[in-house]
C-alpha positions as CSV (number, residue, x, y, z in Angstrom):
1,M,-4.7,41.9,11.0
2,A,-1.2,41.2,9.6
3,I,-0.6,39.0,6.5
4,E,2.5,36.8,6.8
5,L,4.3,35.9,3.6
6,L,6.2,32.6,3.4
7,T,9.4,32.2,1.6
8,K,10.2,29.1,-0.5
9,E,12.4,27.9,2.4
10,D,9.4,28.3,4.9
11,V,7.2,26.2,2.6
12,R,9.9,23.5,2.2
13,E,10.3,23.3,6.0
14,I,6.5,23.0,6.5
15,L,6.3,20.3,3.9
16,R,9.3,18.5,5.3
17,E,7.8,18.4,8.8
18,E,4.4,17.2,7.4
19,L,6.1,14.4,5.4
20,I,8.1,13.3,8.4
21,R,4.8,13.1,10.4
22,V,2.7,11.4,7.7
23,L,5.0,9.1,5.8
24,P,5.5,6.4,8.5
25,D,1.8,5.6,8.3
26,L,1.8,5.4,4.5
27,L,4.9,3.3,4.0
28,P,4.9,-0.5,4.5
29,K,6.6,-1.7,7.7
30,P,10.1,-3.3,7.0
31,D,8.7,-6.8,7.5
32,E,5.9,-6.1,5.1
33,A,7.7,-5.5,1.9
34,P,5.6,-5.9,-1.2
35,V,5.7,-9.4,-2.7
36,T,4.7,-10.9,-6.1
37,G,1.4,-12.6,-6.9
38,G,3.2,-16.0,-6.9
39,K,4.2,-15.6,-3.3
40,V,0.6,-14.6,-2.4
41,C,-0.8,-17.6,-4.2
42,A,1.7,-19.9,-2.4
43,R,1.1,-18.4,1.0
44,F,-2.7,-18.6,0.9
45,S,-3.0,-21.6,-1.4
46,I,-5.1,-19.8,-4.1
47,S,-4.7,-19.8,-7.8
48,H,-3.4,-17.0,-9.9
49,V,-6.8,-16.8,-11.6
50,T,-8.5,-16.3,-8.2
51,L,-5.9,-13.7,-7.1
52,A,-6.4,-11.8,-10.4
53,K,-10.2,-12.0,-10.1
54,Y,-10.3,-10.6,-6.6
55,R,-7.6,-8.0,-7.4
56,D,-9.6,-6.8,-10.5
57,L,-12.8,-6.6,-8.4
58,G,-11.0,-4.5,-5.9
59,K,-11.4,-7.0,-3.1
60,I,-7.6,-7.5,-2.6
61,P,-5.4,-4.4,-2.3
62,C,-2.3,-4.2,-4.5
63,I,0.3,-1.9,-5.7
64,K,0.7,-1.6,-9.5
65,I,4.2,-0.8,-10.7
66,G,4.2,-0.5,-14.5
67,K,2.5,-3.8,-15.6
68,C,3.5,-5.6,-12.4
69,Y,1.3,-6.1,-9.3
70,R,2.8,-6.3,-5.8
71,Y,1.0,-7.2,-2.6
72,I,1.4,-6.6,1.2
73,L,0.8,-10.0,2.8
74,S,-0.9,-8.7,5.9
75,D,-3.3,-6.6,3.7
76,V,-4.1,-9.6,1.5
77,E,-4.7,-11.8,4.6
78,E,-7.1,-9.3,6.0
79,A,-8.9,-9.0,2.7
80,L,-9.1,-12.8,2.2
81,T,-10.5,-13.1,5.8
82,K,-13.3,-10.7,5.0
83,I,-14.0,-12.6,1.8
84,G,-14.0,-15.9,3.7
85,L,-11.1,-17.6,1.9
86,V,-8.8,-17.7,5.0
């Protein structure tokens, strides 16, 4: 049984290939850029209080960047459908 040692370059190449394979599923699609809470509220006719409540309860997915929250509209629509608000 032979043991194969990997160089730093081998590890980089393996990681690069895995990232290329996995990243497309993790990144939002171009037409699904993150939007502000105000746009979510306007799109679904809900109040900022309702949005914050469901976000804080974990019922609406969001992305937190510093102190700001951003949302993917399709994810929010799916979550609101499950809740029964859409």
